[in-house]
Every structure is written in structure tokens, then in C-alpha cells.
N, C-alpha and C positions, 0 to 999 in steps of 0.2 A: 627805672626808665626816665630819661631826661625829656622835658617838655617845654617848648618855647611858645608863647602866645602873644600875638600882636593884633591891634585894632587898625584896620585900614578902611576908613569911612564907615560904611554900614556892614562891613565884613570883619570876621575874626579869622585870622590865619593861625593854625595850630601845627607845630612841627615837633612831633615826637621822634625818638630814636631808640633802637634796641628791639626787644622781643615783646609782642603784644599778646596778652592773654586776659582771662577774666579777672585775674588778681590785680592787674595794673591798668586795665582799660579805663577804670574810673578816674585815674589821674589826668586823663586827657581833658575831661570836662566834669567839673565838680558841681554839686548843687549851688554853691556860691557863684560859680561861673554862670549858671543858668539864670540866676537872679540878676547878675550884672548885665547879661545879654538882653534881658527883657527891659531893664531900666534904660539901657542905651539904645533900645529899639534896633537891635542887630537884625539884619535881613538874611545874611549868609554865614555859614560856618564851613570852612574848608580845612581838611586835615591832610597835610603833606605826608605821604607814606614813603617817600623816596629813601628815608633812612630807617624804615622798619625792616629789619633783617628777615624776620619771619613772624607768623602769627598762627593761631589755631582757631577752630570754628567757634569755640566758646568766647574767645576774645572779640571776634567780629560781631557775634550775637550780642554781647554785653554792650558794645559800642552802638549797635543798631537800636537797642532799647533806649539808650540816651538820646539818639537821634529822633526816636519816636516822640519823646517828651518835647524836644525842640520843635518838631513838626507841629505839635498841638499848640505851640506858641507862635505859629506862622513864621518859623525860621527854617530856611532851606539848607540842608546839609549835603556835604559831598566829601569824598576822598579823592586824592589824585596821585598820580605817579606810583601806583602799587606794582610790586613785582608780580611775576606770573603766578606764584604760589598764592599770594594774598588775593589776587584778582579772581582766581578760580574758587577760592573759599567764599569770597563775597557773592559770587554767583549762586552759591548753595543757600543763601538766605532767601526764603520764599517771599516774605513781605519786607522788602528793603525800604527803609526810610532815608535813603541817601542816594545820590548820583555817584557815578564812577567816571572820572576823567583821566585820560591816558597820560597827560603831562600838565605842567603848570600853565603852559601857553594856552591850552584848550580850556582849562579851568577859568582863566581870567576872562575869556569870552563870555562865559555864562554868569560870572559874579562881579566883574568890574563895573563901576559906575561910569567909567569912561569907555568910549568906543575904541576898539582896536582897528587901526587903519591898515588892514590886510585882507586880501581875498581869502575866503573860507571855502574849503572843499570837503564834502562828505564822501568818503571813498570806501567802497567794498563792504558796506554794512548791509548784510543780507536780510536781517530781521526788519521786516517792513514796519512793524509797530514802533520799534526803537528808532528807526530812521525818521519816521514821521514825527515822533516826539522831539527829536533833536532839531529837525527843521522848524517845528512849531515854536520851540523855545527860543531859537536863534532869531526867527522872524519877529517875535515879541520884543526882542532886544534891539531890533532895528537893522539886523544883518541880512545879506542876500547870499545865502549858501548855495554853492553849485554842487550837484550830485554827479559823480563819475563812477564808473565800474572798475577802473584801473588807474593806478598812479601814472601810467604812460599818457593819460589824457590831460595831465597837469603840465602846462608848458612853462610856468614861472617857478622860480625857486623861493621867492620871498612870499610864501603863502602859509596858511595854517591848514593842516590836513587832519581831519577827524576820522579815525579808523576803528579805534577800540574803546570808545566811550559809551556809557550807558546812562540814559536819562530815565529815572524811575517814574512810575505813574504817580508816585506821591509828590505833591507839591502844595503850595499854600492855597491853591484853588483846585477844584475838580477839573482835570484836564480834558481837552476835547480835540478830536481830529476828524477830518472827513476822509471817507474812502468810498469810491464807487457811488457817489451821490448820497451817502448815508453819513449822518453825524453820530460819532461815537463819544459818549461821556464815560470816564473811568472813575469808579468809586472804590474806596478802600476802607478797611477797618470797620468799626461799628458806627452805623448811621443813626444819629439822634438829632436833637434840635439844631446842632451846629451846622447841619447840612445847608441851612439857609444862608449861612455866612460863607460857606465854601463854594456854593453853586451860583454862578452868575446868571440870574434869571433874566436880566435884560438881554444878555447875549443869546439866550435861548429864544426869547421873543423875537429878536431881530432875525434870527435864523429862520423862524417860521415866516416872517414877513418877506424875506428875500426868496423864499421858494422851497426850502428844505421841507420834506414831508416824511422822512423816515429817520427815527432817532433810536439809537441803541444805547441802553444803560448797562454798561459792562460791570457786573458785580461779582466777578470771579474771586476777587480778593476781599469781599465784604464778609465780615464775621457775624453780622446780625443787624437788625434795625428795630426801632421802637415806634410807638404811635406818633411821635413828633415828626420823624422822618417820613412816615406814611402820609401824614397830613400835608407836608410840603410837596411830596411827589404827586399826591392827588390834585393839588393845585396846578401842577404842570399838565396833568392829564386833562383837566377841564379846559385849559387854555389851548392845548393841542387839538382838542376835539372841534374847536371853532374853525380850524383850518383843515380838518379831515386828515390830520397827521397820524402816523402809526408810531406808538411808543412800545419798545420791547425791552424787557429785562432779561439779560443773558448771563448764565453761569451762577445764579444765586443758589446757595445751599439753603433750602427752605426748611430743613429739619429743625433748626433752632428758632424759627419764626412762627408766631402765632397764626393759625389758619385764618382768623378774622382779619388780620392785617393784609394778608394776601388777597382775600376776597374784596377788601376795600379798594385795593389797587386794580383788581380786575374790573370792578364796577365803573371806574373812570377811564377804562380803555387799555390799561397795560396788559401786554401779553408776555408769557413766560416761556423761555427756551433754555434747554440744557447747555447749549454751546452755540457759537457763532455759525457753524456749518449748518446745523439744523434750522437756524433762523433764516439764513441766506437762501436755503433750498425750499423754504415754506411757501405755500400758495399765497399767504397774506402779503409777502414781500412782492411777489410777482404782480398781484392785484394792485398794490399801492403804487408800483412803478407805472402801471398802465392807466390808473385813474387818479392822477394827481389833481385834485380840485382845490381851488383857492377861494376863500371868502374875503372880500375886500371891504375895508372901511373907506369912508369918503377921503379922497386924496387931499393932503394938506397943500397949501399954496407955496409956490416958490418964493422964498423970502430973501431980503438983502443979505442976511447972515449966510444963507446957503450959497448965494452968488459969490460971497467973499471966500468960500471954501474951495471954489473951482480951481484957482491957480495951484493950490497945494496938491490936489489930485492929479492935475495935468502934469505938473513938474515931476512928481514921483513916477507916474506911469511912463511918461515919455523917456525920462532918463534911464529907466530900467530896460525898456525895449532897445534904445540906442546902444546901451552897454552890451546887451546880449546879442544884438544883430550886427553891430558895427556899421549901421546905416543911420543917416540923419533924417529926422522927421520933417515933413512939410505939413503945415497945418492951415486949415481954413479958420475964419473968424467964428467965435462962439455965437450961438443963437438960441433963442427960446423956441422950442417946437414940441410937437407931439412925438413920442417915441415911435418910429416906424421900423418894422422888421421885414427886410426883404428875404423871404423864405426861399426864393429861387437861387440864392447864392450859397456857396459852400462856406458858411460862417460857423464859428464856435464863439460862445459868449460866457461871461461870468458876472455874477452880481455880488456885491459886498455891502452889507448894511453898516451904518455907523450911528452912534448916539452919544449924547453928552451935552456939551455946549450947543451943539447943533445936531439934529437927527436927519437922516436921509438914506438914500440908496444910490450906490455907484454901479453902473452897468457898463461893461466893456464888451465890445463886439469886434472880432477881427477874423481875417481869412484863415482858412486851414493851412494855406501855404505859409503864411507868416508864423503861425504857431509851430509848424514843423521846423522852421528856421530857428526859432527860439529853442526848441527841444534839442537841436543839434549842439547848441552851446551848453545847455543845462546838463545833459547826460552824455554828451560826446558822440551821439549818433542820431540820425533822423528817424523819428518814430513813424511806423507805417500803420499800425492798428489804431482804430478810432478809440478803443477803450484806453489804451496807453496814452494816447494824445490828450484825452480828457483829464486823466490823472496829472499829466504834465502841466496842463493849463491851470489846474488847481495849485500845483507847486509854484507856478509863475505868479498867480494871483496872490499867493502867500508872500512872495517877495515884494510885490507892490504894497500889500498891507503894511509890511515892516517899514518900507520907505516913507509911506504916508505918515505913519506914527511918529517917525523920526522928525519929519517936517513940522508936525503939530507940536511936538515937545520943544522944538527950538523957539516956538512962538508962545509957549505956555498955554496952548489950547487943549482943554480936557475933552478928548474924543476917544471912544472905544470902538473897535471895528470887529465885525463878526467874521466867522469863517467864510471863505469864498464858496459860492455855489456855482458849479459849472453846468452849462446847458449844451449838450450836443444836439438836442432837438429844439430848434428855434420856435416851434409851436408852443412849447412849454414856457419859454421866455415871454412870448407874446401874451400868453394868458396872465403872466405875472405883472406885465407893465402896460397892458392895453389901456389906451386912452389917457395915459399919464402925460402931463406936461413936464418937460425936462430942459435943462441946459445941455446943449449938444455942441461937441467939438469933434471935427472930422480931421483925421491925419492920413498921410501917405508915407509908407516906408518902401521905397523902390516900386512905386505904383500899387503896392498892396494896401488896401483900405483898413483903417482902424477907427473905431468910434468910441467916444466917451460920452455917457449920459449921466447927469446928476439930477436926481429927482427926490420926491418925498412921498 
């Protein structure tokens, strides 16, 4: 088997050709290669499968074992341009330590250090979890992907369309998505002391602060856990209790876990469920949705540093809406005021926490009519049901998060942003922000009102 390897910034591109099996898979990445990758601080390994004629399951498994070693070194791996036979074999690997990209153009979006200046469409991907992970990773890179159900909805030709790519749950950090007002964290492998490095605890804390009250720890792919992992999870349980949040562990195979460790997690409030369905249908979830209580600490003052952040949030938010609606924004002057929620109006809202050089909370409030107009652009049709509209607002807020991060990166500002929290019930938002002072900017899009609040 012939193999070409080249370094492109923090990425290594590997181009094998021929037949791949367990006898020659080790030629793609040798132990010496792994040492070189660590020394050169490589972030991505991409293997071009376009010239792999065929492969067998043992070959892909052997390669996956190598990818697992790289994963433990915080190196993200992927294959791209596989033929149908290789693609189907790769899907048979239960615990994949690599992503699958349909072609090199898609691969570059996820691994290139430079932004690709093309519109990105996610088309026809029915698996909701995979679609969410794709969106999540693209937004982190600063892109604004558009979701469509058919290629007929794509009007331009000079675009990138993602149809058959798979983003694995495995990554350099424990991945997180939101669904139906619930934050999901995905854990894999054996959980030990390294969980503290993989889990972004500040992200978790900001999610609590902005109003999330239900957290699912998906452990379907966890092989086991030890006392060090339990101590870390117990710490999360104690912090969540302060906010009255529900923490649920779903899908964990408890046969190989010491009963004492499970008892320790239960003592700090964790609940265990066999699968997501039994969790969603449980009484505790219904009760948590109905009784979301928030315990507040004293509000921090509005600072000069926070005021300086306002233009970045305004620019990213307004450009996103103008792009998606085709209408120009009219704005009023920014002012310092108490956040006021007019519950008589048909509004939907979202909150996004941020921390780093400056910490705070971004609150977006806009009319249901405006959100439906945005949905028509994002998914190709106007949404009617409130539940679907809430999900769409979450997707839109993710786009704003990506744009804000891009603006900060240009100015070398170190800021991390949380997952967006969507409120269809304005009373719950009012509980979160009551009596808070904030920087307020009011906009109009064809007479539809839109508010931005920046607070701490």
C-alpha cells in the first residue's frame, strides 16, 4: 500500500491507496508518526479514502484503534471521500473515534484553520443527533449553516452541501447539545480523572446561570468509571443543587460499576435511567419543567469592559437577522435600563452566557412573527407549531454564537459562550432576569420589534 503524508498547519493529511486491511492499516500511522504529531502539536488527522479501492471490517477496526490513541492525545481524526462499501463498514464500528466526511470540500470546513467563504447547507440528514452535532461543530468554527429538507430549496450553485457526513460524539472535549430545553452531555470510553480536562465546567456553570434546569449525561458509550470520575460528577451535583437543577445519567451499564460509586452519585442528586425515552416520560422531568426555581447571587455591576462588548454582539446579531430576512434593521440608541418583559406580547426569547476576558449574559427578545420569517429561510418553510419554532430559535441563536465568536477572534478577545437557552414562556425569562440592570438596544425589522439586553 502506498501512503503519502503532508503537514498543513496543525493538520496532517494522509493519502493511502489500494486495499486496506489489518495487515497494512498500521502503515497509515506508525508509533513514530504519533510521537511526531504530539511534538508538532497537531490538532487534526484527515485520511483521504478516495483511492482506497476496498477495505474489510478488521482494517477499519485497526485504524479506529489508532484513532483512539490519537483521541487520547487530543487529536481529532477523520476519514473523507470513502466509497459506499467503506462507508457502510465504518458505520458498523460501534465506538468510532473518527468523523466521516463525504468529500474533501466538507472535510476542509471542519479542519481548515482558514474560513471557507461559501454558504453551507445541511440537507436531508434525518438523524437529529448527528445533524445537531454537525451544526454544533460548524457554529464553533464560526459558520452559519442553513438546514434544508431538499436540495430543491438551495437556489445557488456555489455552495457546500452536507448530506452524508457523520460527526462522532468523540471529540477533544465532552460534546453538548440542547434539545427541547434540555442540555445533553455525551460521555464515552472509561471515565477517570481525565474527565476534569474533558468537561468544560465553566460552560456547565454558565448554563445553570442562564436558566437551564435539566441536564442529561448520556453514558450509552461509557465502558466504566472510577472514584476520580465520581468525585468530579459529585461536584457538578452539588453545584446543580444550588439552582434546583435535575441531573440524569442515561444509558449507563452499571454491571461493571461498584455499587458504592452509584450510591455516591445518587446522594448528590443524580438519577439513573435506562434510556432517553424512559427519562423524558418520567414524572421528575414533568415536575422539573413545571417548577423551575432559580437561586440568585447578587448581580454584578455593569462595567466599562462589558459596555465595550456591546458592539460585537449587536453587529453579529443584526447581520445574522438581516441576512436571513433580507430586511434592513432600524435601531434606537443604546441605553442602561432595567430589563422589562412585556408578557402581553407574543414574544420568544433566548439567553446566551459568556465568560473569559469578560463575563455576562446576552438576552434576545423578538416577535413570533419575526422568528417565523427566519425559520422560512433556515428550513425552507414557515413553522407553525410552537415546539418546532422553539427548536428553530435555538438553531438561530447557535448561528449568532458562531458569528460572535468570529468577531471576538478577530480582536484576540478570549471569550467562551454557552449553549443558547430558549424561552417560549416569558414568565420563566422574567424569573431569570428580574430586577437586573442591562444595556438595552431596540431594533425594528419591518416594524417587528427585536431587543438585545447585555447584563451580568
